[in-house]
N, C-alpha and C positions, 0 to 999 in steps of 0.2 A: 346712863342711858344714852351716851353719845353715840352709841352703836345704833340706834333705832333709825336714823335717817339712812344710813348706808345699808342696813339690813332691808328696809323698805325697797330702796333703790334696787338692791341685789335680788329681792323677790320679784319685782315688777320685771326687771331685765332678764330673769330667767324664764318668765313666762313669754316674754317677746323673742327670747332667742329660740325657744322651742318652736314657735310658729314662723319665724323669719329667716332663721340660719344666716343673719347678716355678721359679717366678721366685725364690724364696727359696734354693734350691740354686744357681741362677745368681749370685746375689750373693756366695753363699759361694765359688763356684768363682772368680770373679773377684778376691776378697780373696787367696785362696790363690795364684793365679798371680802376683800383685803382689808378694806377700811372698816367693815361691820367686825372681822375677826380681830383686828387691831384694838377695836373699841372694848370688845369682850375681855382680851386678854389684860388691857389697861385697868379695867374694873376689878378683875381677879387680882392682879399683882397689887392694888390699892386696898385689897381686903374689903371691898365693899359688898355686903351681904345681898344676895338675889339681884347682884348687879346694878344696883340702885344707889346713887350718891345721895350726900345730905343735901345738896342743893340741885333739885331735880331741873329747875328753869334754866340755870346755868348749863347744866349738862346737856339740855336738849338745844340751847343755843349753840353750844359746841358741835353738836352732832349735824346742825344746819351748816355750820361753817365747813366742817369736813366733807359733807355731801356737796357742797359748792366747789371746794377745792377738787374733789374727785371730778366733778363735772368739768371743770377747768383744764384738769391735766388731761381729760379724756378729748376734750376738744382740740388741745394742742396735738395730741396723737393723730386725731383725724386729719388735721391741717397738715401735718407733717407727712402723712401716708398719701394725702393729694399731691404733694410736691415730689414725693419719692413712690411712684406707684408700685415699685417692686416689693415693698413692703406688704401691701394690702396682698400681692400675688403669693407671697412667701407664706403668710399666715392664714390664707384661706383654704 
């Protein structure tokens, strides 16, 4: 269930993206969808029935760590785009 955190973030940012159409929210949305997809594929490759592992608590903690890493990476992209504004213009 490590995909739950990124999936929740992806759903929230998808709703925000529909309303705001902000390029930075779009970047975060893509990162969250990628994290959720990675989690689902990981569970499927490990043969976990119904995408639930044996240790749900550990899996949820891992999901929180993945979500934090996604937010940190996104913050790095935002800071980088402020230093190099051409990036924001190219992707908007």
